[in-house]
C-alpha positions in Angstrom: -128.6 -33.2 -5.4 -130.6 -36.4 -5.5 -128.8 -39.6 -4.8 -129.7 -42.9 -6.7 -128.9 -46.4 -5.6 -128.3 -49.0 -8.3 -127.8 -52.7 -7.9 -125.0 -53.9 -10.2 -123.4 -57.3 -10.6 -119.8 -57.4 -9.3 -118.7 -58.6 -12.7 -119.6 -55.2 -14.2 -116.9 -53.5 -12.1 -114.3 -56.2 -13.0 -115.2 -56.0 -16.7 -114.2 -52.3 -16.8 -111.4 -52.6 -14.2 -113.1 -49.9 -12.1 -113.9 -49.5 -8.4 -117.6 -48.9 -7.7 -117.1 -45.2 -7.3 -115.2 -44.9 -10.6 -117.8 -47.0 -12.3 -120.6 -44.7 -11.1 -118.7 -41.7 -12.4 -118.1 -43.4 -15.8 -121.9 -44.2 -15.9 -122.8 -40.6 -15.3 -120.5 -39.5 -18.1 -121.7 -42.2 -20.5 -125.3 -41.3 -19.9 -124.7 -37.6 -20.3 -122.8 -38.1 -23.5 -125.6 -40.3 -24.9 -128.3 -37.9 -23.9 -126.3 -35.0 -25.5 -125.8 -37.1 -28.7 -129.6 -37.7 -28.8 -130.2 -33.9 -28.5 -131.9 -34.3 -25.1 -129.4 -32.2 -23.2 -127.3 -29.1 -24.0 -123.6 -29.3 -23.5 -123.9 -27.3 -20.3 -126.7 -29.6 -18.8 -124.8 -32.7 -19.9 -121.6 -31.5 -18.3 -123.5 -30.8 -15.1 -125.1 -34.3 -15.1 -121.6 -35.9 -15.8 -120.1 -33.9 -13.0 -117.6 -32.2 -15.3 -116.8 -28.8 -16.5 -117.9 -28.0 -20.0 -114.3 -28.3 -21.3 -114.0 -31.7 -19.6 -117.3 -32.7 -21.1 -116.1 -31.8 -24.6 -113.0 -34.0 -24.0 -115.3 -36.8 -22.9 -117.3 -36.4 -26.2 -114.0 -36.9 -28.0 -113.2 -40.0 -26.1 -116.7 -41.4 -26.9 -116.3 -40.2 -30.6 -119.4 -37.9 -30.4 -119.3 -34.6 -32.2 -119.5 -31.5 -30.0 -121.8 -29.9 -32.6 -125.5 -30.6 -32.5 -126.4 -29.5 -36.0 -128.3 -31.6 -38.4 -127.4 -31.5 -42.1 -130.6 -29.5 -42.8 -129.7 -26.9 -40.2 -126.2 -26.5 -41.6 -127.6 -26.0 -45.2 -130.2 -23.6 -43.9 -127.5 -21.6 -42.0 -125.3 -21.5 -45.1 -128.3 -20.2 -47.2 -129.0 -17.5 -44.6 -125.4 -16.2 -45.0 -125.8 -15.5 -48.7 
């Protein structure tokens, strides 16, 4: 696994009431959720990036109010047409 080093102002930790280690984990989750929401990662890959199981990642999606489904309106309509 590759390790990254980020410089963050101390105030960032205080703002979220997190220790640096907790802050780093929360950043991983937030980034993975956003990349999933943008369709750049599958659930499995996003969970891996976040350091979570897939079930834990789905829970994280709920906390961030992001749908666990990556279907566009057009894809749903198309799939419904295919069922007829």
